[in-house]
C-alpha positions as CSV (number, residue, x, y, z in Angstrom):
1,M,-52.9,23.8,-44.5
2,D,-54.7,26.2,-42.2
3,R,-54.2,29.5,-40.3
4,F,-52.9,27.6,-37.3
5,Q,-50.1,26.1,-39.3
6,E,-49.2,29.4,-40.8
7,M,-49.0,30.9,-37.3
8,Q,-46.8,28.0,-36.1
9,V,-44.4,28.4,-39.1
10,F,-44.2,32.2,-38.7
11,V,-43.4,31.8,-35.0
12,R,-40.7,29.2,-35.6
13,I,-39.1,31.5,-38.3
14,A,-39.2,34.4,-35.9
15,Q,-37.5,32.4,-33.1
16,S,-34.9,30.7,-35.3
17,G,-34.3,33.6,-37.7
18,S,-34.3,31.1,-40.6
19,F,-36.7,29.6,-43.1
20,S,-34.5,26.5,-43.4
21,K,-34.3,26.0,-39.6
22,A,-38.0,26.3,-39.3
23,S,-38.4,23.7,-42.1
24,E,-36.1,21.3,-40.2
25,D,-37.7,21.8,-36.9
26,L,-41.3,21.4,-38.1
27,L,-40.4,18.6,-40.6
28,I,-42.0,20.2,-43.6
29,P,-40.5,21.2,-46.9
30,R,-38.7,24.5,-47.3
31,A,-41.0,25.4,-50.2
32,T,-44.0,24.8,-48.0
33,V,-42.6,27.2,-45.4
34,S,-42.1,29.9,-47.9
35,N,-45.6,29.4,-49.4
36,L,-47.3,29.5,-45.9
37,I,-45.6,32.8,-45.1
38,K,-46.5,34.3,-48.5
39,R,-50.1,33.3,-47.9
40,L,-50.1,34.7,-44.4
41,E,-48.6,38.1,-45.4
42,G,-51.0,38.2,-48.4
43,R,-54.1,37.6,-46.2
44,L,-53.0,40.2,-43.6
45,G,-51.9,42.7,-46.2
46,V,-48.6,43.5,-44.4
47,R,-45.0,42.3,-44.6
48,L,-44.1,40.4,-41.4
49,L,-40.6,39.4,-42.2
50,E,-37.6,41.2,-43.9
51,R,-35.6,38.7,-45.8
52,T,-31.9,39.1,-46.9
53,T,-29.4,36.6,-48.1
54,R,-27.9,36.4,-44.5
55,Q,-30.8,36.8,-42.1
56,V,-34.5,37.1,-41.5
57,R,-35.8,39.8,-39.3
58,L,-39.3,40.8,-38.0
59,T,-40.8,44.0,-39.3
60,Q,-42.6,46.3,-36.8
61,E,-45.9,44.6,-37.9
62,G,-44.2,41.3,-37.5
63,K,-43.3,42.0,-33.9
64,G,-46.8,42.8,-33.1
65,Y,-48.2,39.7,-34.8
66,Y,-45.5,37.6,-33.1
67,R,-46.7,38.7,-29.6
68,R,-50.3,37.8,-30.5
69,A,-49.4,34.6,-32.1
70,M,-47.3,33.4,-29.1
71,R,-50.3,34.1,-26.8
72,I,-52.7,32.2,-29.1
73,L,-50.5,29.2,-29.5
74,A,-49.8,29.1,-25.8
75,D,-53.5,29.3,-25.0
76,L,-54.3,26.6,-27.5
77,E,-51.6,24.3,-26.0
78,E,-52.9,25.0,-22.5
79,A,-56.5,24.2,-23.6
80,D,-55.4,20.9,-24.9
81,T,-53.8,19.9,-21.5
82,A,-56.3,21.7,-19.1
83,F,-58.5,18.6,-18.8
84,R,-55.7,16.1,-18.3
85,G,-54.5,17.5,-15.0
86,A,-51.2,18.4,-16.7
87,P,-48.9,21.0,-15.0
88,P,-48.9,24.5,-16.5
89,K,-46.7,25.0,-19.6
90,G,-45.9,27.5,-22.3
91,L,-44.6,31.0,-22.5
92,L,-45.3,33.4,-19.7
93,R,-44.5,37.1,-20.3
94,V,-44.1,39.2,-17.2
95,N,-43.1,42.8,-16.7
96,L,-41.5,43.7,-13.4
97,Q,-40.7,46.9,-11.5
98,G,-36.9,46.9,-11.4
99,T,-36.1,47.1,-7.6
100,L,-38.8,44.6,-6.8
101,A,-37.3,42.2,-9.3
102,K,-33.8,42.8,-7.9
103,F,-34.6,42.3,-4.3
104,F,-37.5,39.8,-4.2
105,V,-38.1,38.0,-7.5
106,L,-34.8,37.2,-9.2
107,P,-33.0,35.9,-6.1
108,A,-35.7,33.2,-5.7
109,L,-36.8,32.7,-9.3
110,G,-34.9,29.4,-9.5
111,D,-37.5,28.0,-7.1
112,F,-40.4,28.9,-9.5
113,V,-38.5,27.4,-12.5
114,A,-37.9,24.2,-10.5
115,R,-41.5,23.9,-9.6
116,Y,-42.8,24.6,-13.2
117,P,-40.1,23.4,-15.6
118,D,-42.5,23.5,-18.5
119,I,-43.2,27.2,-18.2
120,T,-40.9,29.4,-20.3
121,L,-40.4,32.9,-18.7
122,Q,-39.9,36.1,-20.6
123,L,-39.1,38.9,-18.2
124,G,-39.1,42.7,-18.9
125,E,-38.3,45.6,-16.5
126,D,-40.3,48.8,-16.4
127,D,-42.0,51.4,-14.2
128,R,-44.3,52.7,-16.8
129,L,-47.9,51.7,-17.4
130,V,-48.1,49.0,-20.0
131,D,-50.9,47.9,-22.3
132,L,-50.9,44.2,-21.4
133,V,-53.2,43.1,-24.2
134,R,-51.5,45.2,-26.9
135,E,-48.0,44.3,-25.8
136,G,-48.8,40.6,-25.2
137,I,-47.9,40.7,-21.5
138,D,-49.5,38.3,-19.2
139,C,-49.0,40.1,-15.9
140,V,-47.0,42.9,-14.3
141,L,-45.6,43.5,-10.8
142,R,-45.8,47.1,-9.6
143,A,-45.3,49.1,-6.4
144,G,-47.4,52.1,-5.5
145,P,-51.1,53.2,-5.8
146,L,-52.9,51.6,-8.7
147,R,-54.4,53.8,-11.4
148,D,-55.6,51.4,-14.1
149,S,-59.0,50.1,-13.1
150,S,-59.2,47.9,-16.3
151,L,-56.8,45.4,-14.6
152,V,-57.3,42.9,-11.8
153,A,-55.0,43.6,-8.9
154,K,-53.8,41.0,-6.4
155,P,-52.3,42.8,-3.3
156,L,-49.0,41.2,-2.4
157,A,-47.4,43.3,0.3
158,Q,-47.3,46.7,2.1
159,M,-43.7,47.9,2.1
160,R,-42.6,50.2,5.0
161,Q,-41.3,53.5,3.8
162,V,-38.8,55.9,5.4
163,T,-37.6,59.4,5.0
164,V,-33.8,59.6,4.7
165,A,-30.9,61.8,3.9
166,S,-27.1,61.6,3.9
167,P,-25.1,62.7,7.0
168,G,-23.5,65.4,4.8
169,Y,-26.8,66.8,3.8
170,L,-28.0,66.8,7.5
171,A,-24.8,68.5,8.5
172,R,-25.6,71.4,6.1
173,F,-29.3,71.7,6.5
174,G,-29.9,70.4,10.0
175,T,-31.8,67.3,11.2
176,P,-35.5,67.9,11.2
177,R,-37.3,66.9,14.4
178,G,-40.8,67.9,13.3
179,L,-42.5,68.9,10.1
180,E,-42.1,72.6,10.9
181,D,-38.3,72.0,10.7
182,L,-38.6,71.2,7.0
183,A,-38.6,74.9,6.0
184,G,-35.5,75.5,4.0
185,H,-34.9,71.8,3.3
186,Q,-34.8,70.3,-0.2
187,A,-35.9,67.0,-1.7
188,V,-34.7,65.0,-4.7
189,A,-37.5,65.1,-7.2
190,Y,-38.6,61.9,-8.9
191,I,-39.9,62.0,-12.5
192,A,-42.7,59.3,-12.6
193,S,-43.8,58.1,-16.0
194,T,-47.4,58.6,-15.0
195,T,-47.4,61.7,-12.9
196,G,-44.4,63.8,-14.0
197,V,-42.0,65.6,-11.6
198,D,-42.7,65.3,-7.9
199,A,-40.6,66.9,-5.2
200,S,-43.2,66.4,-2.4
201,L,-42.9,64.3,0.7
202,D,-45.7,62.5,2.5
203,F,-46.0,62.3,6.3
204,T,-48.5,60.7,8.6
205,V,-49.6,62.9,11.5
206,D,-52.2,61.5,14.0
207,G,-53.4,59.1,11.2
208,E,-53.8,62.0,8.7
209,L,-51.7,62.3,5.5
210,N,-49.7,65.5,5.2
211,N,-48.1,66.4,1.9
212,I,-45.2,68.9,1.9
213,N,-43.7,70.4,-1.2
214,L,-40.0,71.1,-1.1
215,D,-37.6,72.8,-3.5
216,A,-35.4,70.4,-5.6
217,V,-32.1,71.1,-7.3
218,V,-32.1,67.7,-9.1
219,S,-34.7,65.5,-10.7
220,V,-34.3,61.8,-11.6
221,N,-36.3,59.2,-13.3
222,G,-34.9,56.0,-11.9
223,A,-34.9,54.3,-8.5
224,D,-31.1,53.8,-8.4
225,M,-30.5,57.5,-9.3
226,Y,-33.0,58.5,-6.6
227,T,-31.1,56.7,-3.9
228,G,-27.8,57.9,-5.5
229,A,-28.8,61.5,-5.3
230,A,-29.6,61.2,-1.6
231,L,-26.2,59.5,-1.0
232,G,-24.6,62.5,-2.8
233,G,-26.2,64.9,-0.3
234,L,-28.7,66.4,-2.8
235,G,-31.8,66.2,-0.7
236,L,-34.3,64.2,1.3
237,I,-36.0,61.2,-0.3
238,Q,-38.7,58.7,0.7
239,V,-38.3,55.1,-0.3
240,P,-39.3,51.6,0.9
241,R,-36.9,50.6,3.6
242,Y,-35.8,47.4,1.9
243,R,-34.1,49.4,-0.9
244,I,-31.7,51.1,1.5
245,E,-31.3,48.7,4.4
246,R,-27.6,48.3,3.7
247,E,-27.0,52.1,3.5
248,L,-28.8,52.6,6.8
249,Q,-26.8,49.9,8.5
250,Q,-23.6,51.4,7.1
251,G,-24.6,55.0,8.1
252,A,-24.4,56.2,4.5
253,L,-28.1,57.3,4.9
254,V,-29.9,58.4,8.1
255,E,-33.6,58.0,8.8
256,V,-35.4,61.2,9.9
257,L,-38.9,62.1,11.1
258,A,-39.5,58.4,11.9
259,A,-42.5,59.4,14.1
260,F,-44.2,60.8,10.9
261,A,-43.4,58.0,8.5
262,P,-45.0,58.0,5.1
263,P,-47.7,55.5,4.3
264,A,-46.6,52.0,3.4
265,M,-46.2,51.4,-0.3
266,P,-48.5,48.7,-1.7
267,V,-47.1,46.0,-4.0
268,S,-49.5,44.3,-6.5
269,A,-49.6,41.8,-9.3
270,L,-51.9,42.9,-12.1
271,Y,-53.4,41.1,-15.1
272,P,-56.3,41.7,-17.6
273,Q,-59.8,41.2,-16.2
274,N,-61.3,40.4,-19.6
275,R,-59.4,37.1,-19.9
276,Q,-59.9,33.8,-18.1
277,L,-56.9,33.6,-15.8
278,S,-54.4,31.3,-17.4
279,P,-52.9,28.5,-15.2
280,R,-49.5,29.9,-16.1
281,V,-50.4,33.3,-14.7
282,R,-52.2,31.9,-11.7
283,V,-49.3,29.8,-10.5
284,F,-46.9,32.7,-11.0
285,V,-49.1,35.2,-9.1
286,D,-49.5,32.6,-6.3
287,W,-45.8,32.2,-6.2
288,L,-45.3,35.9,-6.0
289,A,-47.7,36.1,-3.0
290,E,-45.8,33.3,-1.3
291,R,-42.5,35.0,-2.0
292,F,-43.6,38.4,-0.6
293,S,-45.2,36.8,2.5
294,Q,-41.8,35.2,3.3
295,A,-39.8,38.3,2.6
296,Q,-41.7,40.7,4.9
């Protein structure tokens, strides 16, 4: 009995929610399972599992240990197969920006699964900065300028951005033809998890970036609400064109100031730089690069 077996047993209990099920799956006695967990918790000095007569649940400490244990076991399994030319396998935890996932990743994800059937994907959706190591995440997909220099970034795409408003809004405030016409206009403010509330708009004039701050009557913290507020006539917004292609075609939103379009939005895959790149991460990032090259 060693620490590796303790970790295997703990992970199986966490996944199955049962000591008995873990015993059956791993072909070891139920008493041995219990003793291994007692020894693991004793050595760590924390309780990892909450046991009742009906269920077994992870404690907060147990959730953190589970993330790390899954990574260690996956890396060990990968190390055993790396020199045999075997295809990548194991758990891959990915965090995706929501609209990128909706428009580009999820519609084609069946292709990745078919290519790499031995990889188990665990997907999360977020816009915030995540601590990849602490949270046990292998890589993230993000849009926008990068702020965390501790991560390796692989550029995937440059998404064209547009400035838009609803026909109703333009009927009330007028359609701006130049930046000087923006006086008296309003924007929908976006509350970013990293920068706070922002009601400014970016425009490119003769290759130079111009930032214009407008008043805002509403602030939102989600991409869908941002578009929804513009559709409701609450102000100008700037978004990647792919998000609102349908609304533009239907006339629900109208592009303005096209001659002064905001800079393209970069899309990147990020992963820790202090870890050897796992084959699981490598093939997923390569697949993302292929996917975005086809979508542009």
